[in-house]
ZAVEX-192108 format. One record per residue (C-alpha): residue number from 1; x, y, z; residue in one letter. Coordinates in nm, 4 decimals, always signed. Layout:
BEGIN
R    i        px        py        pz  aa
R  NUM         X         Y         Z   A
...
# end
This chain:
BEGIN
R    i        px        py        pz  aa
R    1  +21.0399   -0.1382  +13.1417   M
R    2  +21.1596   +0.1964  +13.0092   T
R    3  +21.1735   +0.2468  +12.6325   T
R    4  +21.4228   +0.4913  +12.4866   H
R    5  +21.3481   +0.6477  +12.1476   T
R    6  +21.5682   +0.8340  +11.9089   D
R    7  +21.5067   +1.2146  +11.9366   P
R    8  +21.5660   +1.2483  +11.5617   A
R    9  +21.2913   +0.9943  +11.4890   V
R   10  +21.0519   +1.1748  +11.7250   D
R   11  +21.1278   +1.5065  +11.5578   S
R   12  +21.0653   +1.3612  +11.2114   T
R   13  +20.7374   +1.2084  +11.3269   R
R   14  +20.6246   +1.5389  +11.4775   D
R   15  +20.7016   +1.7203  +11.1537   Q
R   16  +20.5001   +1.4649  +10.9539   E
R   17  +20.2023   +1.5090  +11.1874   V
R   18  +20.2284   +1.8879  +11.1650   E
R   19  +20.2410   +1.8729  +10.7855   Q
R   20  +19.9368   +1.6445  +10.7793   A
R   21  +19.7392   +1.8815  +11.0013   L
R   22  +19.8504   +2.2056  +10.8382   F
R   23  +19.8791   +2.1394  +10.4659   V
R   24  +19.9605   +2.4502  +10.2695   K
R   25  +19.6924   +2.5265  +10.0178   R
R   26  +19.7840   +2.4757   +9.6545   E
R   27  +19.5936   +2.7055   +9.4222   K
R   28  +19.3529   +2.5246   +9.1931   I
R   29  +19.3214   +2.6281   +8.8294   F
R   30  +19.0003   +2.4663   +8.7035   P
R   31  +19.0041   +2.3976   +8.3338   R
R   32  +18.7105   +2.5327   +8.1331   E
R   33  +18.4770   +2.2574   +8.0223   V
R   34  +18.1891   +2.2364   +7.7765   H
R   35  +17.9009   +1.9935   +7.7613   G
R   36  +17.5476   +1.9261   +7.8784   L
R   37  +17.6073   +1.9731   +8.2501   F
R   38  +17.8273   +2.2788   +8.1939   A
R   39  +17.5443   +2.4355   +7.9937   A
R   40  +17.2965   +2.3540   +8.2721   L
R   41  +17.5307   +2.5057   +8.5288   R
R   42  +17.5734   +2.8239   +8.3226   I
R   43  +17.1977   +2.8533   +8.2720   A
R   44  +17.1369   +2.8083   +8.6457   T
R   45  +17.4045   +3.0645   +8.7312   T
R   46  +17.2644   +3.3250   +8.4925   L
R   47  +16.9098   +3.2646   +8.6162   T
R   48  +16.9977   +3.2954   +8.9845   L
R   49  +17.2195   +3.6001   +8.9323   L
R   50  +16.9497   +3.7586   +8.7179   G
R   51  +16.6946   +3.7090   +8.9947   I
R   52  +16.9274   +3.8412   +9.2658   F
R   53  +17.0401   +4.1518   +9.0772   Y
R   54  +16.7138   +4.2176   +8.8918   G
R   55  +16.4436   +4.1938   +9.1598   L
R   56  +16.5373   +4.5200   +9.3389   P
R   57  +16.4845   +4.7099   +9.0113   W
R   58  +16.1508   +4.5477   +8.9293   L
R   59  +15.8435   +4.7461   +9.0334   N
R   60  +15.5118   +4.5892   +9.1304   W
R   61  +15.1971   +4.7978   +9.1849   D
R   62  +15.4009   +5.1174   +9.2075   G
R   63  +15.6680   +4.9967   +9.4494   R
R   64  +15.9715   +4.7707   +9.4547   Q
R   65  +15.8715   +4.4091   +9.3911   S
R   66  +16.0689   +4.2662   +9.6840   V
R   67  +16.1493   +4.4994   +9.9729   L
R   68  +16.2078   +4.4240  +10.3385   F
R   69  +16.1287   +4.7607  +10.4951   D
R   70  +16.2682   +4.7116  +10.8454   L
R   71  +16.2010   +5.0657  +10.9810   P
R   72  +15.8278   +5.0321  +10.9100   T
R   73  +15.8268   +4.6566  +10.9756   R
R   74  +15.6694   +4.5789  +10.6418   K
R   75  +15.7889   +4.3146  +10.3980   F
R   76  +15.6704   +4.3520  +10.0411   Y
R   77  +15.6904   +4.0442   +9.8190   I
R   78  +15.5302   +4.1242   +9.4853   F
R   79  +15.1605   +4.1865   +9.5550   G
R   80  +15.1706   +4.0709   +9.9174   L
R   81  +15.2551   +4.2700  +10.2281   T
R   82  +15.3794   +4.0795  +10.5312   F
R   83  +15.4171   +4.2026  +10.8875   W
R   84  +15.6141   +4.0765  +11.1882   P
R   85  +15.2936   +3.8954  +11.2898   Q
R   86  +15.3403   +3.6813  +10.9788   D
R   87  +15.6700   +3.5389  +11.1056   F
R   88  +15.5106   +3.1930  +11.0914   L
R   89  +15.5379   +3.2038  +10.7117   Y
R   90  +15.9149   +3.2480  +10.7339   L
R   91  +15.9330   +2.9515  +10.9702   T
R   92  +15.7349   +2.7459  +10.7221   F
R   93  +15.9670   +2.8508  +10.4387   L
R   94  +16.2760   +2.7452  +10.6342   L
R   95  +16.1209   +2.4072  +10.7137   I
R   96  +16.0269   +2.3593  +10.3472   I
R   97  +16.3815   +2.4536  +10.2394   A
R   98  +16.5325   +2.2036  +10.4838   A
R   99  +16.2972   +1.9267  +10.3717   M
R  100  +16.3709   +2.0060  +10.0062   A
R  101  +16.7424   +1.9770  +10.0810   L
R  102  +16.6878   +1.6351  +10.2406   F
R  103  +16.4688   +1.5192   +9.9514   F
R  104  +16.6978   +1.6232   +9.6655   F
R  105  +17.0122   +1.5080   +9.8469   T
R  106  +16.8675   +1.1615   +9.9062   A
R  107  +16.7509   +1.1525   +9.5446   L
R  108  +17.0459   +1.2958   +9.3491   A
R  109  +17.3285   +1.3867   +9.5862   G
R  110  +17.4680   +1.7369   +9.6095   R
R  111  +17.2589   +1.9104   +9.3438   L
R  112  +17.2398   +2.2183   +9.5666   W
R  113  +17.6175   +2.2441   +9.5980   C
R  114  +17.6901   +2.1870   +9.2311   G
R  115  +17.4329   +2.4164   +9.0788   Y
R  116  +17.2517   +2.6539   +9.3161   A
R  117  +17.4707   +2.7278   +9.6191   C
R  118  +17.5670   +3.0995   +9.6324   P
R  119  +17.9307   +3.0009   +9.6812   Q
R  120  +17.9195   +2.7967   +9.3602   T
R  121  +17.7292   +3.0623   +9.1653   V
R  122  +17.9604   +3.3491   +9.2550   W
R  123  +18.2747   +3.1378   +9.2223   T
R  124  +18.1696   +3.0510   +8.8662   E
R  125  +18.1300   +3.4229   +8.7958   T
R  126  +18.4704   +3.5079   +8.9406   F
R  127  +18.6316   +3.2238   +8.7433   L
R  128  +18.4747   +3.3606   +8.4242   W
R  129  +18.6233   +3.7052   +8.4971   I
R  130  +18.9595   +3.5439   +8.5714   E
R  131  +18.9614   +3.3524   +8.2406   R
R  132  +18.8587   +3.6658   +8.0519   M
R  133  +19.1562   +3.8603   +8.1934   I
R  134  +19.4279   +3.5966   +8.2455   E
R  135  +19.3416   +3.3389   +7.9795   G
R  136  +19.2901   +2.9646   +8.0028   D
R  137  +19.4299   +2.7239   +8.2628   R
R  138  +19.7792   +2.6980   +8.1128   R
R  139  +19.8106   +3.0726   +8.0728   Q
R  140  +19.7010   +3.1284   +8.4321   Q
R  141  +19.9516   +2.8761   +8.5667   M
R  142  +20.2294   +3.0250   +8.3566   R
R  143  +20.1389   +3.3771   +8.4739   L
R  144  +20.1404   +3.2738   +8.8409   D
R  145  +20.4874   +3.1198   +8.8102   K
R  146  +20.6306   +3.4208   +8.6275   A
R  147  +20.8152   +3.6879   +8.8283   P
R  148  +20.6301   +4.0084   +8.9031   M
R  149  +20.6778   +4.2633   +8.6290   D
R  150  +20.4726   +4.5428   +8.4730   V
R  151  +20.2713   +4.3053   +8.2535   R
R  152  +20.1858   +4.0647   +8.5362   K
R  153  +20.0964   +4.3502   +8.7703   F
R  154  +19.8687   +4.5052   +8.5057   R
R  155  +19.6853   +4.1779   +8.4416   I
R  156  +19.6466   +4.0921   +8.8109   K
R  157  +19.5386   +4.4453   +8.8976   A
R  158  +19.2790   +4.4456   +8.6192   S
R  159  +19.1339   +4.1189   +8.7438   K
R  160  +19.1087   +4.2357   +9.1030   H
R  161  +18.9590   +4.5704   +9.0024   I
R  162  +18.6807   +4.3868   +8.8169   L
R  163  +18.6369   +4.1521   +9.1149   W
R  164  +18.6050   +4.4487   +9.3510   V
R  165  +18.3569   +4.6308   +9.1246   I
R  166  +18.1442   +4.3185   +9.0931   F
R  167  +18.1647   +4.2574   +9.4709   S
R  168  +18.0581   +4.6131   +9.5556   V
R  169  +17.7674   +4.5830   +9.3138   F
R  170  +17.6749   +4.2572   +9.4848   T
R  171  +17.6779   +4.4323   +9.8214   G
R  172  +17.4711   +4.7164   +9.6754   F
R  173  +17.2137   +4.4663   +9.5445   S
R  174  +17.1941   +4.2970   +9.8840   F
R  175  +17.1275   +4.6255  +10.0645   V
R  176  +16.8729   +4.7167   +9.7930   A
R  177  +16.6420   +4.4501   +9.9353   Y
R  178  +16.6197   +4.6584  +10.2537   F
R  179  +16.6503   +5.0125  +10.1140   T
R  180  +16.4754   +5.0852   +9.7815   P
R  181  +16.7285   +5.0412   +9.5015   A
R  182  +16.6625   +5.3764   +9.3378   R
R  183  +16.6862   +5.5631   +9.6670   V
R  184  +17.0026   +5.3713   +9.7537   L
R  185  +17.1505   +5.4555   +9.4140   G
R  186  +17.0870   +5.8269   +9.4641   Q
R  187  +17.2407   +5.8129   +9.8117   E
R  188  +17.5467   +5.6353   +9.6728   L
R  189  +17.5958   +5.8864   +9.3914   L
R  190  +17.5599   +6.1777   +9.6319   S
R  191  +17.7909   +6.0065   +9.8871   M
R  192  +17.5138   +6.0272  +10.1461   N
R  193  +17.4865   +5.6629  +10.2530   L
R  194  +17.3739   +5.5873  +10.6057   G
R  195  +17.6202   +5.4085  +10.8371   P
R  196  +17.4326   +5.0778  +10.8366   W
R  197  +17.3821   +5.0845  +10.4605   E
R  198  +17.7507   +5.1536  +10.4054   M
R  199  +17.8535   +4.8831  +10.6526   F
R  200  +17.6400   +4.6079  +10.4996   W
R  201  +17.7221   +4.7048  +10.1420   M
R  202  +18.0952   +4.6790  +10.1960   F
R  203  +18.0708   +4.3861  +10.4385   F
R  204  +17.8683   +4.1780  +10.1921   Y
R  205  +18.0920   +4.2907   +9.9084   G
R  206  +18.4038   +4.1995  +10.1056   F
R  207  +18.2568   +3.8570  +10.1874   A
R  208  +18.1821   +3.7962   +9.8195   T
R  209  +18.5307   +3.9069   +9.7165   Y
R  210  +18.6986   +3.6924   +9.9795   G
R  211  +18.4871   +3.3785   +9.9460   N
R  212  +18.4509   +3.3651   +9.5681   A
R  213  +18.7795   +3.5273   +9.4708   G
R  214  +19.0292   +3.3949   +9.7233   W
R  215  +18.8929   +3.1120   +9.9364   M
R  216  +18.6805   +2.9343   +9.6743   R
R  217  +18.6966   +2.5598   +9.7417   E
R  218  +18.8205   +2.6231  +10.0968   Q
R  219  +18.4690   +2.7377  +10.1876   V
R  220  +18.3279   +2.4056  +10.0636   C
R  221  +18.5987   +2.1931  +10.2223   L
R  222  +18.6364   +2.3516  +10.5646   Y
R  223  +18.3619   +2.6057  +10.6340   M
R  224  +18.0421   +2.4513  +10.4970   C
R  225  +17.8846   +2.1941  +10.7331   P
R  226  +17.6765   +2.0371  +10.4560   Y
R  227  +17.9751   +1.8413  +10.3254   A
R  228  +18.0068   +1.6728  +10.6648   R
R  229  +17.6503   +1.5549  +10.7213   F
R  230  +17.5476   +1.4804  +10.3632   Q
R  231  +17.6646   +1.1205  +10.4076   G
R  232  +17.3823   +1.0611  +10.6518   A
R  233  +17.1323   +1.1284  +10.3706   M
R  234  +17.3031   +0.9094  +10.1097   F
R  235  +17.2256   +0.5441  +10.0510   D
R  236  +17.3246   +0.2915   +9.7846   D
R  237  +17.0449   +0.4147   +9.5546   D
R  238  +17.1354   +0.7847   +9.5671   T
R  239  +17.2467   +0.9282   +9.2337   L
R  240  +17.6089   +1.0381   +9.2643   I
R  241  +17.8885   +1.1329   +9.0284   V
R  242  +18.0975   +0.8162   +9.0026   S
R  243  +18.3826   +0.6669   +8.8048   Y
R  244  +18.3196   +0.3161   +8.6682   D
R  245  +18.6303   +0.1437   +8.7961   K
R  246  +18.5457   -0.1951   +8.6465   Q
R  247  +18.5254   -0.0431   +8.3013   R
R  248  +18.8035   +0.2144   +8.3334   G
R  249  +19.0869   +0.0180   +8.4980   D
R  250  +19.3650   -0.0606   +8.4287   P
R  251  +19.4347   +0.2939   +8.3174   R
R  252  +19.6931   +0.4011   +8.0687   G
R  253  +19.7640   +0.6260   +7.7727   S
R  254  +19.7294   +0.4801   +7.4245   R
R  255  +19.6476   +0.5625   +7.0655   R
R  256  +19.2861   +0.5545   +6.9578   S
R  257  +19.3700   +0.3060   +6.6837   S
R  258  +19.4844   +0.0191   +6.9092   I
R  259  +19.2564   -0.2462   +7.0587   D
R  260  +19.2998   -0.1560   +7.4247   H
R  261  +19.0971   -0.4536   +7.5421   R
R  262  +19.3390   -0.6932   +7.3747   R
R  263  +19.6207   -0.5066   +7.5475   E
R  264  +19.4476   -0.5626   +7.8839   G
R  265  +19.3660   -0.1959   +7.9383   M
R  266  +19.0491   -0.0210   +8.0549   G
R  267  +18.8737   +0.2717   +7.8896   D
R  268  +19.0468   +0.5376   +8.1049   C
R  269  +19.3390   +0.6855   +7.9094   I
R  270  +19.4690   +0.8620   +8.2241   N
R  271  +19.4464   +1.2056   +8.0630   C
R  272  +19.3641   +1.3581   +8.4078   T
R  273  +19.1179   +1.6008   +8.2502   L
R  274  +18.8628   +1.4983   +8.5138   C
R  275  +19.1055   +1.6297   +8.7755   V
R  276  +19.1910   +1.9455   +8.5823   Q
R  277  +18.8278   +2.0562   +8.5514   V
R  278  +18.7377   +1.9811   +8.9161   C
R  279  +18.6814   +2.3049   +9.1134   P
R  280  +18.7885   +2.1343   +9.4372   T
R  281  +19.0911   +1.9589   +9.2845   G
R  282  +18.9953   +1.5983   +9.3654   I
R  283  +19.0350   +1.2859   +9.1537   D
R  284  +18.6877   +1.1352   +9.1102   I
R  285  +18.8534   +0.8054   +9.0183   R
R  286  +18.9475   +0.7602   +9.3846   D
R  287  +18.5805   +0.7072   +9.4723   G
R  288  +18.3139   +0.9138   +9.6439   L
R  289  +18.4691   +1.1933   +9.8540   Q
R  290  +18.3151   +1.4597  +10.0715   F
R  291  +18.5071   +1.7226   +9.8717   Q
R  292  +18.2999   +1.6431   +9.5602   C
R  293  +18.0307   +1.9095   +9.5161   I
R  294  +17.8521   +1.7239   +9.2372   G
R  295  +17.9100   +1.9899   +8.9699   C
R  296  +17.9434   +1.7184   +8.6981   S
R  297  +18.2331   +1.8975   +8.5250   A
R  298  +18.4265   +1.5700   +8.5222   C
R  299  +18.1368   +1.3999   +8.3391   I
R  300  +18.1492   +1.6524   +8.0550   D
R  301  +18.5283   +1.6322   +8.0292   A
R  302  +18.5350   +1.2519   +8.0285   C
R  303  +18.2480   +1.2206   +7.7786   D
R  304  +18.4372   +1.4501   +7.5408   D
R  305  +18.7466   +1.2309   +7.5666   V
R  306  +18.5446   +0.9112   +7.5209   M
R  307  +18.3866   +1.0573   +7.2067   E
R  308  +18.7271   +1.1409   +7.0606   K
R  309  +18.8533   +0.7887   +7.1399   M
R  310  +18.5371   +0.6309   +6.9906   N
R  311  +18.4564   +0.4729   +7.3266   Y
R  312  +18.1086   +0.4652   +7.4819   P
R  313  +18.0311   +0.7665   +7.6991   K
R  314  +17.9544   +0.7341   +8.0687   G
R  315  +18.2878   +0.6243   +8.2137   L
R  316  +18.2163   +0.8968   +8.4673   I
R  317  +17.8433   +0.9449   +8.5070   R
R  318  +17.5518   +0.9978   +8.7386   Y
R  319  +17.4777   +0.6559   +8.8789   T
R  320  +17.4203   +0.4727   +9.2049   T
R  321  +17.6426   +0.2508   +9.4121   Q
R  322  +17.4114   -0.0445   +9.3500   N
R  323  +17.4263   +0.0113   +8.9718   A
R  324  +17.8063   +0.0181   +8.9768   I
R  325  +17.8117   -0.3109   +9.1663   E
R  326  +17.5601   -0.4668   +8.9269   G
R  327  +17.2766   -0.4723   +9.1800   K
R  328  +16.9190   -0.3605   +9.1057   P
R  329  +16.8466   -0.0035   +9.2079   G
R  330  +16.5358   +0.1815   +9.3167   R
R  331  +16.4516   +0.5459   +9.2652   I
R  332  +16.1260   +0.5275   +9.4605   L
R  333  +16.2196   +0.4001   +9.8038   R
R  334  +16.0834   +0.4627  +10.1543   P
R  335  +16.2932   +0.7689  +10.2392   R
R  336  +16.2192   +0.9347   +9.9033   I
R  337  +15.8465   +0.8704   +9.9456   I
R  338  +15.8492   +1.0010  +10.3045   V
R  339  +16.0545   +1.3118  +10.2198   Y
R  340  +15.8464   +1.3808   +9.9093   G
R  341  +15.5153   +1.3379  +10.0899   T
R  342  +15.6178   +1.5680  +10.3752   I
R  343  +15.7570   +1.8251  +10.1312   L
R  344  +15.4390   +1.8212   +9.9205   L
R  345  +15.2196   +1.8511  +10.2305   A
R  346  +15.4201   +2.1427  +10.3706   L
R  347  +15.4247   +2.3241  +10.0388   F
R  348  +15.0489   +2.2727   +9.9932   S
R  349  +14.9737   +2.4024  +10.3426   I
R  350  +15.2010   +2.7026  +10.2904   F
R  351  +15.0467   +2.7864   +9.9520   T
R  352  +14.6909   +2.7525  +10.0831   Y
R  353  +14.7745   +2.9616  +10.3888   S
R  354  +14.9222   +3.2439  +10.1799   V
R  355  +14.6377   +3.2432   +9.9282   L
R  356  +14.3699   +3.2477  +10.2001   T
R  357  +14.5594   +3.4862  +10.4258   R
R  358  +14.3472   +3.7620  +10.5794   V
R  359  +14.5359   +4.0953  +10.5617   P
R  360  +14.4033   +4.2054  +10.8958   L
R  361  +14.5490   +4.1741  +11.2425   G
R  362  +14.4032   +4.2323  +11.5859   L
R  363  +14.6010   +4.2318  +11.9092   D
R  364  +14.4186   +4.2540  +12.2403   V
R  365  +14.6143   +4.3833  +12.5420   I
R  366  +14.4396   +4.3813  +12.8745   R
R  367  +14.5030   +4.6641  +13.1211   D
R  368  +14.7238   +4.5150  +13.3904   R
R  369  +14.7221   +4.8125  +13.6240   N
R  370  +14.3881   +4.7029  +13.7622   Q
R  371  +14.2272   +4.3590  +13.7320   L
R  372  +13.8750   +4.4955  +13.7130   Y
R  373  +13.6537   +4.7816  +13.8298   R
R  374  +13.3253   +4.7631  +14.0199   E
R  375  +13.0517   +5.0231  +13.9760   S
R  376  +12.6792   +4.9931  +14.0574   R
R  377  +12.6681   +4.6174  +14.0144   G
R  378  +12.8766   +4.6236  +13.6932   L
R  379  +13.2217   +4.4724  +13.6473   I
R  380  +13.4407   +4.6581  +13.4005   E
R  381  +13.7621   +4.5499  +13.2206   N
R  382  +13.9772   +4.7851  +13.0141   V
R  383  +14.1636   +4.6773  +12.6971   Y
R  384  +14.3862   +4.8295  +12.4345   T
R  385  +14.3248   +4.6958  +12.0847   L
R  386  +14.5813   +4.7230  +11.8082   K
R  387  +14.4139   +4.7064  +11.4677   V
R  388  +14.6598   +4.6274  +11.1884   I
R  389  +14.5342   +4.6907  +10.8356   N
R  390  +14.7767   +4.4871  +10.6249   M
R  391  +14.5841   +4.5537  +10.3046   D
R  392  +14.6815   +4.8027  +10.0359   D
R  393  +14.3552   +4.9940  +10.0811   Q
R  394  +14.1988   +5.1797  +10.3724   A
R  395  +13.9020   +5.0069  +10.5366   H
R  396  +13.6262   +5.0896  +10.7849   R
R  397  +13.5761   +4.8293  +11.0552   F
R  398  +13.3050   +4.7359  +11.3025   H
R  399  +13.3922   +4.5753  +11.6376   L
R  400  +13.1769   +4.3251  +11.8280   T
R  401  +13.2389   +4.1178  +12.1409   V
R  402  +13.0749   +3.8107  +12.2901   K
R  403  +13.1327   +3.5496  +12.5578   G
R  404  +12.9258   +3.6759  +12.8553   I
R  405  +12.5511   +3.7389  +12.8665   D
R  406  +12.4713   +4.1072  +12.8463   G
R  407  +12.8333   +4.2064  +12.7822   L
R  408  +12.8481   +4.5741  +12.6801   K
R  409  +13.1127   +4.7296  +12.4573   L
R  410  +13.2142   +5.0880  +12.5281   K
R  411  +13.4136   +5.2499  +12.2486   I
R  412  +13.4442   +5.6067  +12.1208   E
R  413  +13.3612   +5.5280  +11.7569   K
R  414  +13.1168   +5.2727  +11.6219   D
R  415  +13.3029   +5.2610  +11.2883   V
R  416  +13.6827   +5.2436  +11.2929   I
R  417  +13.8732   +5.3848  +10.9945   L
R  418  +14.2251   +5.2439  +10.9483   V
R  419  +14.4423   +5.3614  +10.6545   P
R  420  +14.6243   +5.1120  +10.4338   A
R  421  +14.9275   +4.9583  +10.5994   G
R  422  +14.8696   +5.1370  +10.9285   Q
R  423  +14.8281   +5.0349  +11.2926   V
R  424  +14.5638   +5.2037  +11.5060   Q
R  425  +14.5287   +5.1780  +11.8847   D
R  426  +14.1834   +5.1686  +12.0397   L
R  427  +14.0856   +5.2047  +12.4053   A
R  428  +13.7971   +4.9683  +12.4800   V
R  429  +13.5932   +4.9084  +12.7949   R
R  430  +13.3796   +4.6026  +12.8556   L
R  431  +13.1047   +4.5958  +13.1175   Q
R  432  +12.9080   +4.2978  +13.2492   A
R  433  +12.6615   +4.2534  +13.5302   E
R  434  +12.8124   +4.0812  +13.8303   E
R  435  +12.5348   +3.8179  +13.8312   D
R  436  +12.6307   +3.7070  +13.4794   N
R  437  +12.9950   +3.6439  +13.5720   I
R  438  +13.0100   +3.2731  +13.6551   L
R  439  +13.3822   +3.2470  +13.7339   K
R  440  +13.6845   +3.4605  +13.8070   R
R  441  +13.8322   +3.4325  +13.4537   S
R  442  +13.5936   +3.4210  +13.1582   N
R  443  +13.6592   +3.3527  +12.7899   D
R  444  +13.5523   +3.6297  +12.5520   I
R  445  +13.6222   +3.7079  +12.1860   S
R  446  +13.6570   +4.0283  +11.9872   F
R  447  +13.5521   +4.0206  +11.6207   T
R  448  +13.6674   +4.2939  +11.3839   L
R  449  +13.4917   +4.3033  +11.0461   S
R  450  +13.5337   +4.5348  +10.7501   A
R  451  +13.2192   +4.7269  +10.6610   V
R  452  +13.3128   +4.7492  +10.2924   D
R  453  +13.4461   +4.3937  +10.2487   R
R  454  +13.2669   +4.0858  +10.3771   E
R  455  +13.5614   +3.8457  +10.3643   D
R  456  +13.7877   +4.0743  +10.5710   L
R  457  +13.7306   +3.9702  +10.9320   S
R  458  +13.9392   +3.8510  +11.2253   V
R  459  +13.8582   +3.7144  +11.5715   T
R  460  +14.0853   +3.7383  +11.8747   E
R  461  +14.0243   +3.5682  +12.2080   H
R  462  +14.0841   +3.7338  +12.5451   A
R  463  +13.9981   +3.7012  +12.9155   R
R  464  +13.7471   +3.8973  +13.1214   F
R  465  +13.8267   +3.9034  +13.4947   L
R  466  +13.5836   +3.9491  +13.7765   G
R  467  +13.5342   +3.8695  +14.1457   P
R  468  +13.5161   +3.5074  +14.2582   S
R  469  +13.1497   +3.3859  +14.2533   P
# end
């Protein structure tokens, strides 16, 4: 049976689908809010920005406190010097960061997004600049609707100039972690920046300007994957920002003097301040939404209104789904215990490993041009040893080898002097009597020990090849 449809109806339906898929963005003007969580957010923002912008200018033992010196392959973090051979520590840090994200998300929702995410931190800074230049929410909305004239152009231009200056400084600070800040500053003033330094400074600055100045909540809603998979880490006992619907509904405006309960009304006066302060523009009263970044601005705004109305605070609050439904809740539950235990174990192992780290590396490279040499009943293997002194002082080292009876070490110098932070190549020959070689491939070990420091020693295993017995 053939069904005929009205072309006009099909066209209308197609337009509705297109509008649903491609909704034009409406600019959000978050209202400034004050309160406990706003103060915590400001303190976190200032602390994180202070660390990011301040570390490149802080010296430690005569050099920059944190510097990733890629040309020399040295990474200075306060009093420690790391090398590419220490890549395992970076792996450990990434695992710890991921586990911490799981732990805190399962415990208290999107704390990372609301308080510590770089997008949140820099967006807060850009919003502060915007309020300083354009005024509060109403003034900003009125300015945006006004036609372009000299006054509007001056205000908008001033805001964007400050945004650009701050963004370029952000890019400069990022590059300063790879090129010493003072050297980079001199190169910038003399207009003598290298191509890569210039590229990354302006690229990072452009990204900051675009993400924090223009895209803002769009990054959280459409670009960040965390908003999509956070639900897998939530359960009914996870602390989330929630609206108490049973207490707040039915909503409606009223005077503070009336008995709203007698009138059959809830505590929500429908002032919409919780929506006006939301940086992503959602209505928390509609329930938990992936767009909510957990910044708690709506809690501060609602508590302020409740105080003015002489109602109890906490209509919007940090709570759990079980608590809202009147069910008993648990903070300590299996997933929190498992995440916390793993996180504590990883952090303990990482801390112990860093504190007991030996700043000495030894790489053994066997000569592959020839498996072995035979001479007068002796089997000889040739090696190249790379001695890496990762300490801040020069050291003299002594090399020993064992693994085969009567194994002889042939080296030019009995004592090896390696300057601080340097790599030295050594040509080494090992000789063993053919009768003492029990198999074709034999396990041996090189031990490098500092003459002037007993605890500075490293052992590296290798293979000694000979003829089949």
